[in-house]
C-alpha positions in Angstrom: 0.0 0.0 0.0 2.9 2.3 0.6 4.0 2.0 -3.1 0.4 2.5 -4.2 0.1 5.7 -2.2 3.4 7.0 -3.7 1.8 6.4 -7.2 -1.3 8.2 -6.1 0.6 11.2 -4.9 2.7 11.4 -8.0 -0.5 11.1 -10.2 -1.7 14.2 -8.3 1.6 16.0 -9.0 3.1 15.8 -5.5 6.8 15.2 -5.8 8.4 16.0 -2.4 7.9 12.5 -0.9 9.9 10.6 1.7 9.3 6.9 2.3 10.1 5.2 5.6 10.8 1.5 5.9 13.2 -0.3 8.3 14.1 -2.7 5.5 16.8 -1.5 3.2 15.7 -3.7 0.2 12.3 -2.0 0.3 13.8 1.5 0.5 16.1 0.8 -2.5 13.1 -0.6 -4.5 11.0 2.6 -3.8 13.9 4.8 -4.8 14.4 2.9 -8.1 10.7 2.7 -9.0 9.6 6.2 -8.0 12.7 8.4 -7.5 11.7 9.3 -4.0 13.8 10.0 -0.9 13.8 7.3 1.8 14.8 6.8 5.4 15.4 3.9 7.6 14.5 5.7 10.8 12.4 8.7 11.8 12.2 11.2 14.6 10.1 14.3 14.8 7.6 14.4 11.9 6.7 18.1 12.3 8.6 19.0 9.2 6.1 17.1 7.0 2.7 18.3 5.8 1.1 14.9 6.1 2.0 11.3 6.7 0.6 8.2 5.1 0.4 5.3 7.5 0.7 2.2 5.3 1.9 -0.4 7.9 0.2 -3.6 9.0 -3.1 -2.9 10.9 -1.7 -3.8 14.3 0.9 -1.1 14.0 -1.5 1.8 13.0 -1.9 3.3 16.4 1.8 3.6 17.0 2.2 5.8 14.0 -1.1 7.6 14.5 0.1 8.7 18.0 3.4 9.8 16.5 1.6 11.9 14.0 -0.6 13.4 16.8 2.5 14.2 18.9 4.1 15.9 15.9 0.9 17.8 15.0 0.9 16.3 11.5 -2.1 15.4 9.4 -2.4 11.6 8.8 -3.9 9.3 6.2 -4.4 5.8 7.7 -4.9 2.6 5.7 -8.0 0.5 6.4 -7.8 -0.8 10.0 -9.3 -3.5 12.1 -8.3 -2.6 15.7 -10.5 -0.2 17.6 -8.4 0.2 20.7 -7.5 3.9 21.2 -9.5 5.2 18.2 -12.3 6.8 20.2 -9.8 8.4 22.7 -7.7 9.8 19.8 -10.8 11.2 18.2 -11.8 13.0 21.4 -8.4 14.7 21.3 -8.5 15.9 17.7 -12.2 16.4 16.9 -12.3 20.1 17.8 -8.8 20.9 16.5 -7.2 21.5 13.1 -5.6 18.1 12.6 -7.0 15.9 9.9 -6.8 12.1 10.5 -8.4 10.3 7.6 -9.1 6.5 7.9 -9.1 5.0 4.5 -12.4 3.7 3.0 -11.4 3.3 -0.6 -14.6 1.7 -1.8 -16.6 4.8 -1.1 -14.8 6.2 -4.1 -15.6 3.3 -6.4 -17.8 4.5 -9.3 -20.3 1.7 -9.0 -20.6 2.1 -5.2 -21.2 5.8 -5.6 -23.9 5.0 -8.2 -25.5 2.6 -5.8 -25.5 5.2 -3.1 -27.0 7.8 -5.6 -29.8 5.4 -6.6 -30.8 4.4 -3.1 -30.7 8.0 -1.8 -32.9 9.0 -4.7 -35.5 6.3 -3.8 -35.2 4.6 -7.2 -36.1 1.2 -5.7 -38.2 2.6 -2.8 -37.9 1.5 0.7 -34.9 -0.8 1.1 -35.8 -4.3 2.4 -32.9 -6.8 2.2 -29.7 -7.7 0.4 -27.1 -10.3 -0.2 -23.4 -9.5 -0.8 -20.4 -11.7 -1.5 -16.9 -10.4 -1.3 -14.2 -12.8 -2.3 -10.5 -12.9 -3.1 -7.6 -15.3 -3.1 -5.0 -14.7 -0.4 -1.9 -16.1 -2.3 -2.5 -13.5 -5.0 -2.6 -10.5 -2.6 1.2 -10.3 -2.3 2.5 -12.8 -4.9 6.1 -11.4 -4.6 6.3 -12.5 -0.9 3.8 -15.5 -0.8 2.0 -15.7 2.5 4.7 -14.1 4.5 2.8 -10.9 5.3 0.2 -9.7 7.9 -2.8 -11.1 6.0 -1.9 -14.7 6.8 -1.7 -14.1 10.6 -4.7 -14.8 12.7 -5.0 -11.4 14.5 -4.5 -9.4 11.3 -6.0 -11.9 8.9 -6.9 -10.8 5.4 -10.5 -12.1 5.7 -11.1 -10.3 8.9 -9.7 -7.1 7.3 -12.0 -7.4 4.3 -15.1 -7.8 6.5 -14.5 -4.2 7.6 -13.1 -3.0 4.2 -16.4 -3.4 2.5 -18.7 -3.0 5.5 -17.7 0.7 5.6 -19.3 1.3 2.2 -22.3 -1.1 2.9 -23.0 0.9 6.1 -22.5 4.2 4.2 -25.3 3.1 1.8 -27.6 1.3 4.3 -27.2 3.0 7.7 -26.3 2.0 11.2 -25.9 -1.6 12.1 -28.0 -2.9 15.0 -27.0 -6.6 15.3 -25.2 -9.4 13.6 -25.0 -13.2 13.7 -22.0 -15.0 12.2 -19.9 -18.0 11.6 -16.2 -17.7 10.8 -13.5 -20.4 10.4 -10.7 -21.8 8.3 -11.9 -24.1 5.6 -9.0 -24.3 3.2 -5.5 -25.9 3.2 -3.8 -22.5 2.8 -0.6 -22.3 4.9 -2.0 -19.8 7.4 -3.7 -20.0 10.8 -6.1 -17.1 9.9 -9.8 -17.7 9.3 -10.6 -17.7 5.6 -14.4 -17.3 5.5 -17.0 -15.2 7.4 -20.7 -15.9 6.9 -22.7 -13.1 8.5 -26.3 -12.0 8.8 -26.7 -8.3 9.4 -29.6 -6.4 10.9 -29.8 -2.6 10.5 -31.6 -0.1 12.7 -33.9 0.8 9.9 -35.1 -2.8 9.5 -33.0 -3.9 6.6 -31.7 -7.5 6.8 -28.8 -8.9 4.8 -26.4 -11.7 4.3 -22.7 -10.9 3.9 -20.2 -13.6 2.8 -16.5 -12.8 2.9 -13.7 -15.2 1.9 -10.1 -15.3 0.8 -10.3 -18.5 -1.1 -12.1 -17.3 -4.3 -9.9 -18.5 -7.1 -11.1 -15.7 -9.5 -9.5 -13.4 -6.9 -12.0 -10.6 -7.3 -15.6 -11.2 -6.3 -18.1 -8.5 -5.4 -21.7 -9.4 -6.0 -24.6 -7.5 -4.6 -28.4 -8.0 -4.8 -30.3 -5.2 -3.1 -34.1 -5.5 -2.9 -36.5 -2.6 -2.4 -40.3 -2.2 -2.5 -40.2 -0.8 -6.1 -37.3 -2.6 -7.7 -33.8 -4.1 -7.3 -30.2 -3.1 -7.7 -27.6 -5.7 -9.0 -23.9 -5.2 -9.0 -21.2 -7.7 -10.1 -17.8 -6.0 -10.2 -16.7 -8.2 -13.2 -19.5 -6.7 -15.3 -18.3 -3.1 -14.5 -21.9 -1.8 -14.3 -24.8 -1.4 -11.9 -28.1 -2.8 -13.1 -31.4 -1.2 -11.9 -34.7 -3.1 -12.2 -37.9 -1.1 -12.1 -40.7 -3.4 -10.8 -43.4 -1.0 -12.0 -42.8 -0.9 -15.7 -40.5 -4.0 -15.6 -37.6 -2.3 -17.3 -33.8 -2.4 -16.8 -31.4 0.5 -16.7 -27.6 -0.1 -16.9 -25.0 2.3 -15.5 -21.6 1.6 -17.1 -18.5 2.4 -15.0 -16.1 4.9 -16.5 -13.0 3.2 -17.8 -10.4 2.7 -15.2 -6.8 1.5 -15.1 -5.1 -1.0 -12.9 -1.4 -0.7 -12.0 0.9 -3.1 -13.9 0.8 -6.6 -12.3 -2.4 -5.9 -10.4 -5.9 -7.4 -10.8 -7.5 -5.4 -13.7 -10.6 -4.9 -11.6 -8.7 -3.0 -8.9 -8.6 0.4 -10.5 -6.1 3.1 -9.4 -8.6 5.9 -9.9 -10.6 5.2 -6.7 -7.3 5.2 -4.7 -6.2 8.5 -6.3 -9.6 10.1 -5.7 -9.4 9.1 -2.0 -6.0 10.7 -1.6 -7.1 13.8 -3.5 -10.1 14.2 -1.1 -7.8 13.9 2.0 -5.3 16.4 0.6 -8.0 18.8 -0.4 -9.3 18.7 3.2 -5.8 19.4 4.5 -5.0 22.2 2.1 -8.4 23.9 2.3 -9.3 23.1 5.9 -12.6 21.5 4.9 -14.4 18.6 6.6 -13.0 15.1 5.8 -15.1 12.7 3.8 -14.6 10.3 6.7 -13.2 10.8 10.2 -11.9 8.6 13.1 -15.4 8.5 14.7 -16.8 7.0 11.5 -14.0 4.5 11.6 -14.7 3.7 15.3 -18.4 3.0 14.4 -17.5 0.5 11.7 -14.8 -1.2 13.7 -17.2 -1.5 16.6 -19.3 -3.6 14.2 -16.5 -6.2 14.0 -16.9 -7.0 17.7 -20.7 -7.4 17.2 -20.1 -9.7 14.2 -17.5 -11.9 16.0 -19.6 -12.1 19.2 -22.7 -13.0 17.2 
């Protein structure tokens, strides 16, 4: 993710970038690929305009606190640990520091279209939904196999992805009230992390839904939604690159085609760079113009609190 955020910044014409990593091989790689400065250690961060925290999720808070102490704005990759988030939010909510917790899918063109259609009442009152999110763990970091945080139980990739897409699902549907779930390891992958979550969600507005997340889908990019309303249905399959709207009154279909996007070389073609760039642009616009963030630490706290409900259900 650190390399991706460098690409995002450079796409937005930011050039004064320093990358920190304790591993020399990764620093040399970043220097060669992107022509940036690097450092193997860090001290006071106050000389920087903003920091991007792209470390494993269990290390986020360490760097968030460092940014807070240095009074530097921070962009934080998608997390899964709620400890300390509410306390940190209470310290910064009335100040001028911007701490943005990533929620990349909110910037996906089809997700934004789904939000637009539901807000406009195009399918009437929302009733229920089913959603399947699937990927294949060995293809997450093929250059290092399973030797990364996603294969470890506490920071497992499947657990992370539950929250990654729940942030946009809740953005569309509202606040979660309750959840029931099963989660376990079903495959022979060389990891001790759970590889599937089967979840039933109940929202405060009465919407019910099933949410399946796995990291054993061999197509490596599954996102399939069926959303039912009193007046129609919304369908989304990310491989089709379009949102389909069914009007139950006149029994017609309307298709909303995604704008053409590009994936970085070597990445899944469905994982487009544009949504990552748009997210970084929104964060930096908030920093430079002192405007409200698209999402803040309290929003992140609310979503991460859902994980405890899901895993206790």
